[in-house]
C-alpha positions in Angstrom: 33.9 10.7 56.4 32.0 10.3 52.6 30.0 13.4 51.5 27.0 12.8 49.1 25.5 15.5 47.3 21.4 16.5 48.1 21.2 13.0 50.0 21.9 11.1 46.5 18.8 13.1 45.1 21.2 15.2 43.1 21.1 14.5 39.0 25.1 13.8 37.7 26.8 17.0 36.3 29.5 17.8 34.8 30.9 21.2 34.3 27.1 23.1 33.3 25.4 20.3 32.1 23.4 17.1 33.2 25.4 13.6 32.0 22.9 13.3 29.7 23.1 16.2 28.0 26.7 15.8 27.4 26.0 12.6 25.7 23.4 14.1 23.3 26.1 16.9 22.6 28.7 14.5 22.1 26.7 12.9 19.8 25.7 15.7 18.1 28.9 16.9 17.5 29.9 13.9 16.1 26.8 13.6 13.6 27.5 17.2 12.8 31.4 16.7 12.1 30.8 14.2 9.8 28.1 16.1 8.1 30.2 19.4 7.6 33.3 17.4 6.4 31.4 14.6 4.0 28.2 17.0 2.9 29.5 20.4 3.5 25.7 20.8 5.6 26.4 23.6 8.7 22.5 23.0 9.5 23.6 20.2 12.3 26.2 21.9 14.1 24.1 25.0 14.5 21.4 23.3 16.3 23.9 21.2 18.4 25.4 24.5 19.6 22.2 25.9 20.3 21.1 22.9 22.0 24.0 23.0 24.1 23.7 26.9 25.1 20.0 26.6 26.1 21.1 23.2 28.1 23.5 24.9 30.6 22.3 24.4 33.9 22.5 27.2 36.8 21.1 26.2 40.1 18.6 23.6 38.8 17.2 25.8 36.4 18.3 25.2 32.3 18.5 28.4 30.3 15.2 27.0 28.2 13.2 26.4 31.2 13.9 30.2 32.5 13.2 31.4 28.8 9.4 29.5 29.1 9.3 30.7 32.7 9.6 34.3 31.4 7.6 33.6 28.7 4.7 32.5 30.8 5.1 35.3 33.1 5.0 38.1 30.7 3.3 37.2 27.8 0.9 34.0 27.7 -0.1 33.5 31.5 -2.8 36.0 32.5 -2.1 38.3 36.0 -4.6 38.6 38.5 -4.9 41.7 40.1 -7.4 42.1 43.0 -8.0 45.9 44.2 -9.5 46.0 47.7 -10.2 49.0 49.6 
């Protein structure tokens, strides 16, 4: 018996990230460790950590997408209300 997630339409995930995000985080950490050890620059590791946090996925929605949706709902898009009697 074979069990396929979402009829092979689901994106490949590992822990809380998609595999693409894991690759980006891994390369970012490599560059960050090199920059920290050789140049003493802390900025790349901070950028990598922020990216890792914002790309965490819960039920097909990342934290960055949730923040975008919340900003669009509360700030940027006009809410339309119609009052009828």
